LUMVO-685945 format. One record per residue (C-alpha): residue in three letters; x, y, z. Coordinates in steps of 0.25 Angstrom, whole numbers. Last residue first. Layout:
BEGIN
(site "ALA" (X Y Z))
...
This chain:
BEGIN
(site "LYS" (-56 217 -30))
(site "LYS" (-42 213 -28))
(site "ARG" (-41 200 -21))
(site "ILE" (-39 200 -5))
(site "ASP" (-51 191 -1))
(site "TYR" (-49 187 13))
(site "ALA" (-50 172 18))
(site "MET" (-50 169 33))
(site "LEU" (-47 156 41))
(site "LEU" (-50 157 56))
(site "GLU" (-45 146 66))
(site "GLY" (-32 153 68))
(site "HIS" (-32 165 60))
(site "ARG" (-30 161 45))
(site "LEU" (-30 171 34))
(site "TYR" (-32 168 19))
(site "LEU" (-31 180 9))
(site "VAL" (-38 177 -4))
(site "GLY" (-35 182 -18))
(site "ASN" (-33 168 -23))
(site "LYS" (-24 163 -11))
(site "ILE" (-17 171 0))
(site "VAL" (-13 164 13))
(site "PRO" (-11 171 27))
(site "HIS" (-1 164 36))
(site "SER" (-7 160 50))
(site "PHE" (-1 167 62))
(site "HIS" (-12 176 67))
(site "GLU" (-13 169 81))
(site "LYS" (-26 164 88))
(site "THR" (-40 164 82))
(site "GLY" (-47 170 70))
(site "LYS" (-54 184 67))
(site "GLU" (-49 198 67))
(site "VAL" (-39 198 56))
(site "LYS" (-35 212 54))
(site "PHE" (-33 220 42))
(site "SER" (-22 227 34))
(site "SER" (-19 235 21))
(site "ILE" (-7 241 14))
(site "ILE" (4 239 24))
(site "GLU" (18 243 19))
(site "MET" (30 235 18))
(site "LYS" (44 239 11))
(site "GLY" (53 228 7))
(site "LYS" (54 231 -7))
(site "ASP" (39 233 -8))
(site "ALA" (29 227 2))
(site "GLN" (14 231 2))
(site "VAL" (7 225 14))
(site "LEU" (-7 219 16))
(site "ALA" (-9 217 31))
(site "MET" (-16 207 39))
(site "GLU" (-18 209 54))
(site "GLY" (-20 197 63))
(site "LYS" (-11 201 74))
(site "ASN" (0 191 71))
(site "ASN" (1 198 57))
(site "TYR" (-3 194 43))
(site "LEU" (5 201 32))
(site "TYR" (1 201 18))
(site "LEU" (13 206 9))
(site "LYS" (9 212 -5))
(site "GLY" (13 210 -19))
(site "ASP" (2 200 -23))
(site "ALA" (3 191 -11))
(site "PHE" (13 190 1))
(site "ILE" (13 183 15))
(site "THR" (18 188 28))
(site "VAL" (14 183 42))
(site "GLY" (15 190 56))
(site "LYS" (21 201 63))
(site "ASN" (16 215 69))
(site "PHE" (13 224 57))
(site "ARG" (24 234 57))
(site "LEU" (31 234 44))
(site "SER" (47 233 42))
(site "ASP" (56 237 30))
(site "VAL" (69 233 24))
(site "LEU" (76 222 33))
(site "GLU" (90 217 27))
(site "GLY" (93 204 22))
(site "THR" (100 210 10))
(site "GLU" (94 204 -2))
(site "THR" (82 199 4))
(site "ASN" (78 213 9))
(site "LEU" (69 211 22))
(site "SER" (55 216 25))
(site "LEU" (49 216 39))
(site "TRP" (36 215 46))
(site "ILE" (34 218 61))
(site "ARG" (32 211 74))
(site "LYS" (47 214 78))
(site "GLY" (50 200 83))
(site "TYR" (42 193 72))
(site "SER" (47 201 60))
(site "GLU" (37 198 49))
(site "GLY" (40 196 35))
(site "TYR" (44 202 22))
(site "LEU" (57 198 14))
(site "TYR" (62 206 2))
(site "ASN" (69 205 -11))
(site "ASP" (56 203 -20))
(site "LYS" (45 198 -10))
(site "LYS" (49 188 0))
(site "ILE" (39 185 11))
(site "PHE" (40 180 25))
(site "GLY" (33 171 34))
(site "GLY" (26 175 47))
(site "MET" (32 164 56))
(site "VAL" (44 170 63))
(site "ASN" (49 182 55))
(site "ASP" (62 188 61))
(site "PHE" (67 197 50))
(site "LEU" (76 204 60))
(site "VAL" (86 192 59))
(site "ASN" (90 195 45))
(site "ARG" (98 185 38))
(site "TRP" (107 185 25))
(site "ILE" (113 177 14))
(site "GLU" (114 163 21))
(site "THR" (120 152 12))
(site "ILE" (113 140 10))
(site "THR" (118 126 4))
(site "LYS" (113 114 -3))
(site "GLY" (102 120 -12))
(site "ASP" (110 117 -25))
(site "ASP" (110 132 -29))
(site "SER" (113 136 -15))
(site "LEU" (103 143 -6))
(site "LYS" (106 157 -2))
(site "LEU" (99 160 12))
(site "LYS" (92 172 16))
(site "VAL" (88 174 31))
(site "ALA" (77 181 39))
(site "GLY" (78 179 54))
(site "ASN" (89 169 58))
(site "GLY" (80 162 68))
(site "ASP" (68 166 77))
(site "GLY" (60 174 67))
(site "THR" (64 166 55))
(site "VAL" (64 170 40))
(site "TYR" (69 162 28))
(site "TYR" (74 165 14))
(site "LEU" (81 155 5))
(site "PHE" (89 160 -8))
(site "GLY" (91 154 -21))
(site "ASN" (80 162 -29))
(site "GLU" (69 161 -18))
(site "TYR" (67 152 -6))
(site "LEU" (59 156 6))
(site "PRO" (58 150 20))
(site "THR" (45 147 27))
(site "ASN" (43 154 40))
(site "CYS" (41 147 53))
(site "HIS" (54 145 60))
(site "VAL" (51 145 75))
(site "ASP" (62 136 82))
(site "LEU" (74 144 85))
(site "LEU" (73 152 98))
(site "SER" (82 143 106))
(site "GLU" (92 143 95))
(site "PRO" (95 157 98))
(site "MET" (93 166 85))
(site "THR" (103 168 74))
(site "ASP" (106 154 70))
(site "GLN" (94 148 63))
(site "LYS" (101 137 56))
(site "HIS" (102 135 41))
(site "SER" (101 120 35))
(site "TRP" (106 114 22))
(site "LEU" (104 103 12))
(site "MET" (96 93 22))
(site "GLU" (94 81 13))
(site "GLY" (79 77 12))
(site "THR" (82 71 -2))
(site "LYS" (72 77 -11))
(site "SER" (69 91 -4))
(site "ASP" (84 93 0))
(site "ILE" (83 100 13))
(site "GLY" (86 115 17))
(site "LEU" (84 117 32))
(site "LEU" (82 130 40))
(site "TYR" (87 127 54))
(site "LYS" (83 131 68))
(site "LYS" (71 123 71))
(site "THR" (67 117 57))
(site "PHE" (65 126 45))
(site "THR" (63 122 30))
(site "VAL" (68 122 16))
(site "MET" (66 109 7))
(site "ILE" (76 110 -4))
(site "LYS" (73 106 -19))
(site "ARG" (85 102 -27))
(site "LYS" (95 105 -39))
(site "SER" (87 116 -46))
(site "LEU" (82 122 -33))
(site "GLU" (68 121 -27))
(site "VAL" (67 126 -12))
(site "MET" (55 120 -5))
(site "ILE" (49 127 7))
(site "PRO" (47 122 22))
(site "ALA" (35 127 30))
(site "THR" (42 131 43))
(site "TYR" (38 129 57))
(site "ALA" (51 123 63))
(site "PRO" (54 109 64))
(site "ILE" (62 102 75))
(site "GLU" (77 101 72))
(site "GLY" (85 89 66))
(site "GLU" (93 98 58))
(site "GLY" (87 93 45))
(site "ARG" (85 78 47))
(site "CYS" (79 76 33))
(site "VAL" (70 65 30))
(site "TRP" (65 59 16))
(site "ILE" (53 53 9))
(site "LEU" (44 50 21))
(site "GLU" (30 45 16))
(site "GLY" (18 55 17))
(site "THR" (11 48 6))
(site "PHE" (9 59 -5))
(site "ARG" (18 69 0))
(site "ASN" (30 60 2))
(site "LEU" (37 65 14))
(site "ALA" (49 74 16))
(site "VAL" (55 76 30))
(site "VAL" (61 86 38))
(site "ASN" (67 83 52))
(site "THR" (66 67 53))
(site "ASP" (79 66 61))
(site "LYS" (78 76 72))
(site "SER" (64 77 70))
(site "GLY" (57 90 64))
(site "PRO" (45 84 57))
(site "THR" (48 94 45))
(site "CYS" (40 92 33))
(site "TYR" (41 90 17))
(site "VAL" (30 85 9))
(site "LYS" (36 77 -4))
(site "ASP" (31 73 -18))
(site "GLU" (34 87 -25))
(site "ASP" (35 97 -14))
(site "VAL" (27 99 -1))
(site "LEU" (31 107 11))
(site "VAL" (24 106 24))
(site "SER" (18 118 32))
(site "GLU" (26 116 44))
(site "SER" (20 120 57))
(site "PHE" (24 109 67))
(site "GLY" (21 114 81))
(site "PHE" (24 126 88))
(site "ARG" (36 122 97))
(site "ASN" (42 112 88))
(site "ASN" (37 97 84))
(site "ARG" (47 86 83))
(site "GLY" (46 75 72))
(site "GLY" (49 60 73))
(site "PHE" (45 58 59))
(site "ASP" (32 50 59))
(site "SER" (27 54 73))
(site "ILE" (32 68 74))
(site "PHE" (30 73 60))
(site "ASN" (16 66 58))
(site "ARG" (13 60 45))
(site "SER" (0 59 37))
(site "TRP" (-6 54 24))
(site "LEU" (-17 55 14))
(site "LYS" (-28 63 23))
(site "THR" (-40 66 16))
(site "GLY" (-43 81 16))
(site "ASP" (-53 82 5))
(site "ILE" (-47 88 -8))
(site "LEU" (-33 91 -3))
(site "LYS" (-30 76 1))
(site "PHE" (-22 76 14))
(site "CYS" (-7 74 18))
(site "VAL" (-5 76 33))
(site "LEU" (7 81 42))
(site "ASP" (5 79 56))
(site "GLY" (16 86 65))
(site "ASN" (10 91 77))
(site "GLY" (7 105 71))
(site "SER" (-1 98 60))
(site "THR" (2 97 45))
(site "ALA" (-5 98 32))
(site "TYR" (-2 93 18))
(site "ILE" (-13 94 7))
(site "LEU" (-14 85 -6))
(site "ASP" (-21 88 -19))
(site "ASN" (-10 96 -26))
(site "VAL" (-1 100 -14))
(site "ILE" (-7 107 -3))
(site "THR" (2 111 10))
(site "PRO" (-5 114 23))
(site "ALA" (-2 126 31))
(site "SER" (4 124 45))
(site "ARG" (2 127 60))
(site "SER" (-12 122 64))
(site "GLY" (-16 127 78))
(site "ARG" (-12 129 93))
(site "PHE" (-1 140 94))
(site "ASN" (5 132 106))
(site "VAL" (5 117 110))
(site "THR" (-7 114 100))
(site "TRP" (0 108 89))
(site "GLU" (-10 100 80))
(site "SER" (-13 85 79))
(site "GLY" (-16 80 65))
(site "ILE" (-20 84 51))
(site "LYS" (-35 82 51))
(site "SER" (-43 85 39))
(site "GLN" (-53 96 35))
(site "TRP" (-62 98 23))
(site "LEU" (-69 108 14))
(site "LYS" (-72 119 23))
(site "GLY" (-78 132 16))
(site "GLY" (-70 145 17))
(site "ASN" (-74 149 3))
(site "LEU" (-60 145 -2))
(site "ASN" (-64 130 1))
(site "TYR" (-58 125 14))
(site "ALA" (-49 114 19))
(site "PHE" (-45 111 33))
(site "LEU" (-33 104 38))
(site "TYR" (-35 99 53))
(site "THR" (-26 100 65))
(site "VAL" (-29 93 77))
(site "SER" (-28 99 92))
(site "ASP" (-43 102 93))
(site "ILE" (-44 110 80))
(site "GLU" (-31 114 72))
(site "GLY" (-31 120 58))
(site "CYS" (-24 118 45))
(site "VAL" (-29 125 32))
(site "TYR" (-33 122 18))
(site "LEU" (-39 131 7))
(site "ALA" (-47 128 -5))
(site "ASP" (-50 131 -20))
(site "GLU" (-37 137 -26))
(site "THR" (-28 133 -14))
(site "VAL" (-26 139 0))
(site "VAL" (-17 135 11))
(site "PRO" (-22 140 24))
(site "SER" (-11 145 34))
(site "GLY" (-7 138 47))
(site "TYR" (-10 145 60))
(site "GLY" (-20 136 67))
(site "ASN" (-32 133 75))
(site "GLY" (-44 127 68))
(site "ILE" (-50 129 54))
(site "GLY" (-63 134 59))
(site "ASN" (-66 149 57))
(site "PHE" (-68 152 42))
(site "LYS" (-67 166 36))
(site "TRP" (-72 171 23))
(site "LEU" (-70 180 12))
(site "LEU" (-65 192 21))
(site "GLU" (-63 204 12))
(site "PRO" (-49 211 13))
(site "GLY" (-46 219 26))
(site "THR" (-54 228 35))
(site "GLU" (-47 241 30))
(site "SER" (-48 236 15))
(site "TRP" (-37 229 9))
(site "LYS" (-26 234 -1))
(site "GLU" (-19 229 -14))
(site "GLN" (-30 217 -15))
(site "LEU" (-24 205 -21))
(site "ASN" (-23 203 -37))
(site "LYS" (-12 192 -36))
(site "GLU" (-9 181 -27))
(site "ALA" (4 172 -28))
(site "TYR" (5 171 -13))
(site "VAL" (19 173 -7))
(site "GLY" (20 167 8))
(site "ASP" (33 160 3))
(site "ARG" (28 145 4))
(site "ASN" (29 145 -12))
(site "ASP" (15 144 -15))
(site "GLY" (9 150 -4))
(site "ARG" (12 152 11))
(site "TRP" (10 137 15))
(site "GLN" (5 128 4))
(site "TYR" (-3 126 -9))
(site "ILE" (5 117 -18))
(site "LYS" (1 113 -33))
(site "LEU" (12 103 -37))
(site "PRO" (17 104 -51))
(site "SER" (12 95 -62))
(site "VAL" (17 81 -67))
(site "GLY" (24 78 -53))
(site "VAL" (10 77 -47))
(site "MET" (7 64 -55))
(site "VAL" (21 58 -52))
(site "PHE" (19 61 -37))
(site "LEU" (5 55 -37))
(site "ILE" (11 42 -44))
(site "ALA" (22 42 -33))
(site "ALA" (11 43 -22))
(site "ALA" (3 32 -28))
(site "VAL" (16 23 -28))
(site "LEU" (18 27 -13))
(site "VAL" (4 23 -10))
(site "LEU" (5 10 -17))
(site "GLN" (18 7 -10))
(site "LYS" (11 9 4))
(site "MET" (0 0 0))
């Protein structure tokens, strides 16, 4: 029976290989917070854009929704169990399926965003359950647990990784000393390779895939290190330590790194700050170009537009911009601290007080155009907004909201 399953999986992979995978995932197509939307409003009314609908029933959580052309999917915790919910784009519920036990020690609720690849969807819980479902109806196809199956170790705030899928593999970080990072067959959940990494507990990062001419490299964080791993073999090619801050403070790395034109960028709030690394042509080595510890973004994500990075300063509770050629700060904006995304030439900032701002960004200079406040919902304003088909989706705890931001 097992052989038949593997044969079927191989056939599926060959069929998938005929055309590119269609992937919907954390922070947009490239995991970089940039949404390929056009014809969005240049300014909002004093009360904000029109609220199309809201739904209060997705459970506790901080994970963003993932939106396709005809549905949206989001994880939420109810009675210590995390579920994956599917809704149509009018807010009507399609189905819900159980993922597993959720983290409830602190900041109770779901942590991550699901990953959709063609007709399958992958979702995780804060206690390490990874499940593959059928997209059409939520039927569970297979599941693994990072702790019981791979000897993984949880961290201070629960497993939070939004898993990465590429070709026939799903990549995740159980955090065992030996089974640190793994690649699984995305159709069956079978183990393909193991990387020992630096033997650390996992961070909270959603990994990225860097595609070079000679190889693909999976890049992710564990407690103190940024890791570069050969996606085909699991060989660790290089690691990069957080050596600016005391080691006792180094365990909350949440922001997804960014790769562009031979350079890797990452931003940490309790590590080296913002850092630019040069990746060698063969991907086997890295060279640090600069670092700026003042750009201390913990979990709000960052945006690269032209030659500038934009993101929060967690310590100073402001937004900062930085020149990527020099590593020097350019501008600051007082708007507390929070999440940064980008669409149609503008920044969208969602701060920890529930305020949403539309911001003009030009050569590092930032100016607020419009703003409004989210008055409804539960707990902290940590979830990253999503923009799809001219609609801004905001999650505030148990409440999911959809705003029309299309030009009229």
